[in-house]
Phi, psi and omega in degrees: 000136175284119183304332184291349177272356181291146183302334184296337180293342177296335182241018181303311183295324177297319181296310182295317179297318180297320181287337175287325184272323185231164178253009178227127181227134173247122183245117177254106184223134185289168177305137177084006182280344179095010185296323185294325181266330189266324182300316176303325179286326175303315181293316182297319185277352177265181179257021186268349182219121181260340182265197182284147179252116177264130179241110183276132179236146183286344184220152181298318182298322180293316180299315183291313185287324178293320177298318179296321180296314181294319178299320179294318180297327183266000177058045176235160179284135178299128182107350176265255181293328180244128181217179176213159178211124172234187183297319186257339187233155172199148170222093188211151179214178178295340182269359185291123179260323177245120183238113175277126183227156170283155192300326184291345183285328183298310177301326179293319178296322179294327177295324182271336180220091188299337184257351185047054191298333181262007182254132179254331186218140175235123181250121176262102181270151179052046186297336182298342180289337169052051172290159181297319181292330175292313178299318179295315180298319179294317180296319181292318181288328175298315177297318179299317180297322181288317191266326187229327189235071178296344179277346183293133181260134180240125177239127178244124184238143178199155177264333188233351184289137174292122185286342185302301180300324180292322178294324177293324180288315178267078184302148177063032178262167176248134177252127178243135183231138174227139179284332181076181179227056180285140179289152182296142178238125179275109181272124179237139179254141180234106184281076182281159179285145181293336183286344180274134178293152185298329181291326176292319177296325179294321179299319178299316180294319179298318180297320178299316181294318183290335179286336187233343189234159173251167177105158183287158185237134177248123180250129178261126176231159187285334184199180184298322180299311180295327177295314180298319179294323180291316178302316179295317181295319178295318182297328183263011189271353182055056181290162186292348177213159177287145180216165178250126184261137177228120168281152179212110175208169192298328185272000176292146175302149183306321183292330176285324176297321183295334184299331182292341181273349186267147180290153177226165179282341182248170173296136178266140168237113181256127178249115191226159168278191179289007172300332181264010185283330186224170170071306189264140169255118179272117184304138174091346183288124178244338187224150180234134169246117189246119176290341181075018185235153173211149177271117188247128177268130177227157178237130179260102184293339178292324182251348182073023183249150170266144172240144179226097182245150168278120184236162176285144181279165179281169176296324180294318178295321178298322178294319178299315181294317179298327181296340176297335184277346185245026184278325185244341182193167175304145183210184183232139172238119177259115178265128185274048174204171186271163175298320180297319177296321181298319182294339181268354184284156179297138180298324184224158178284136179295131181293152182298329182300339181264358188219359180234169182300134186258004189305308184296318180297318181295321178294321176299317179297318178298319180292339177276004175092013179274115183283314182252101184293341180291342179260003181297134188279073175292154171298313170230117184295144177287164178298145180302320183296326179289321176298316181297316180296318179296318179298314181297322179295317179296323176295317181293329178281352180085012180278329180234151169277171181297333179277001177094356179282152183280134177275172175298320177297321179297321177296317178295321179295321182293337180288343179262125183285075181204167174301143182307329176298314181290324176298316178296321178299314180296315181293318178293324179295320176297313182299326184261007172083021179228054183296324181292317178294321178296319178293324177294316178299317179297322179293318178300321181286340182271319189268177181289167186301133182272318183283137177244350181187188181278126179298135178260086185228140176287337185250048183294344178299331179296331180289332184270005181300133179068007174062037184231129175295333180288320174296322179296316179294321178300320179297314182292316181295324177296317178298319180294318181295321178297331179271007185058035176058042174302130186300319181297316181291319179298322178296318178294327179281351181074028184250146167274113187301317181296318180293323179294320176298318181296323177298316179294324177296317179291324175300316179297323178297314180294320178297324178294322176299318180294322179295321178297334177270011179060044177249149180286151185231024177249136178286127179217020184282142173270339180281115181292347182255016184301318181295318181297323177293320177297321178294321178298319179290336181269339180228054183297332180280357178254014173295135182223157180235131175295135180296321168197164187284357178264003180223158177268001180289134182233154179240132173264189173294160175060024174079005178290149183228159176199168181246124179294135178303137188300327184267008183296139176289348182268009186290349176270359185263145175280324178242145182207163172248125179256102183283341178234114179239112185237139172260119180240171177246137176280187184295335176273010179065021175272135180291144179216130182264121184246135179254119179229173182049064186248161172217143180291149182232139175264146180300325180299328180294324180295321176295323182287316189267335184227060183296337184262006184248027178255147173206152179243152182217121179263127181234149174247147177218162181253122177271106185295330180288316180274347185053049184215156177276136176241144178250127178237137175252117180256131179248131183239147168226131183055030179081000182258137179294121180260318182216139176234102190248131176274126180267118181292335180237082183294156177302118189297319182292312181292321179296319179296319179296319178296316180299320179298314178299320182294317180298319180292311184298320182269358179054047180286144183287141174234120185295338181292342176275068181268188183297318181298317181293317180296323178296321179292322177299320178296321179297317180298315180300317182294315179297320179299326180284330180278325182239069182300334181293345181278349179054043175287152177297146181279352179057044175269201183298320181296320179291326177294321177298320179296319178297315181295323177299318177295321178297325185278353183305124178080003184247151174235352183247138181296318184301324179294323180284324185300326184267358182287147174286137184266325186303316178298328179293318180296317180296325180292322178294321180290330182066226183294338182287348176294327177293322178298317178299315182299321183280326182277334181224074182297146180288332181220159172235132181285123178270163185302329181274007178095350180287142178262114182271121177294145178244133176251148186233135173223130181302131179089358180233164175288145174298150186236142172223151181218139178193169181291157184298326180294332182292341183267357179300131182097351177258112188271336182224156179297138180289147176245149178225182179056048180055037176083003182282345182220142175255137181284130176278117186262133173254107186269129188250146171285172178302337177274009177069022173259140184291138176243347179197141172237121186207151170249013178231083184294323180298316179297323178299312181299326185278318191260321190253331187296317184305315180290319179299320182300315180302314184289312187286328182292326176292323182283325183232072186292339183281345182273155180289136176224121180256000000 
């Protein structure tokens, strides 16, 4: 194809003119318009940029293949005027004018060269994908343009991003839009059943296309596992014609990725992740089968856990995928979901800044001299909780001080292009004499899963040496390498040969980084646990404790829990570090937290490495079976419970106080609160109301708690307190005022015949006494108490103990009512005395 026929050429002059007038350009161009290959050349061939042109790509395959395409179009050798650079590969020289790079490289360049002095233009391609490093790179270059490099040109390109918010962010920018000339794509929806796996549904769609259409087919699946299942399902489907199958995902070796671009004698079926969603046009593709799924990594700052779920894609991603079918000719896109389902999907994909760990980005921002990261001018600011979690992690890793300033360790960590955890791991491994093992561990943590099954080995005990999954993996990878990654041996070892090779490649990359920092890279440690200690220092917040040795359940700080992988080499350890904590869903879609890539930890190491992170906490609890208070002392390190010890002799004062609170809260019965005691409490309350100046206790709930506390003194068992007498305790609390209560509110009054009449007291009422009429003979007036402040209300009873009069005027009773009562009652009860 002649590049000049691409739709982007319709706006070439607008692009060049805009860049001559302004230094900020937003280009909205649809899929297949040619923007990724041609816009860098527009800039290069004009006189608007004299320095290097950086073109940021979201994926390594895109950076490499686009550079190769542009070099081919310009008839130059890759690595000369046109080059590329990714983490593992590069083709670049001093003469390189256009450099395609992966997004993470730009922040690293800015750390080493704050002004980007040899760079004239930075192009952010496929910006709608909104990776964290892209957002960070745009914010940093925007600041650079404002503060130091007003001549720096920034171009942001996207097929689906709304240009409005971006134009507001990039003030004084020019927006150029082209409709393009994409061929029509017939979108078809297939309402497949949820119970069918996506690879089976994809086979059905492929068969439909092959029966009626010509041209190659691109199938989108969420990950490598689904790709392998789809390739297998297509291969076994007995399709109407022979075809050539190509898997395509990020971890494939470059030469295998390149094969999808090459012509074949048969129809091609490419099964890819979203790696094929943008940037690249795969020759021959006419049709797309879209599962509508993607594997999305998220970080939960509340729990500090990563989640990796297969999720439905957004409408914007679906549009991008469908656009693959209309790049070279009219095509068909079969979506394996319904139109109704499509209408409910999110319009756009959530940007990474809102959903992944921010530690590395925050450390980069700090290294750029930003004191308050909350004021950093993000295109879209991350959630406050994610910023707080990232800051706390960096402090715990020793990269930042509590005041937010960068430490010497943090500076050293920032020099290594890796997550701060991995940087700390590499530096600690060097310090402890295990740089190769540390680099291998960092590689394992960086790359995709190496293990595919349970190793079939007679000497599996060697894998469990030192209780570390990393030692076990090192053992397996070494065996595989010795066999030159023989497939049969790798299968027996339970290894994915390609993933194991990639781990070794990444290990070599990390070791090379250390050499550039003039650090030694040979293992010479005598401590067999040196790597585990380095891992502990790199993942201190992932320290976990087995709940008991009979279960795989583990507890982290703050009550978080997870289940140790059954095959972990650390399953014999009480304490462990889980470097990989993932929340997955089981077949019932229930979340489950799995701990993998673990290593056992000794308690002594915690004392050695974290002497200032220990605390003890004494708690009391009530043992319902023993009906007694128990004292437990819990010891924590890094917020994780290390020891829970039962004290046989609890602190008597604290235990008594706890028991008192427990009795009150549970309203447990105490036999000492009998009728006599309650009567005395009523007397105290009544006297307190009559004599407020005496400041007697009101005998409310607070006073009852005080009484129970006194009862519990020296006791730890409920039964002992339950049988104690309460009245002596109350008198002891009252002290000398108990005599005042007794004299002002006597419990009984002596009647003339010698009988002692009980008196009852109620606050706000007259005290009451009751007795037979004969008992009052010889008493001429109602008795008074409380120094004459109260008259006793008398309930006068007939011989049958039924009341015949209630009065507080006994003299009046004798005079007015008694004569008639006597006549009546004496006839009814002649045997009783009547005066």
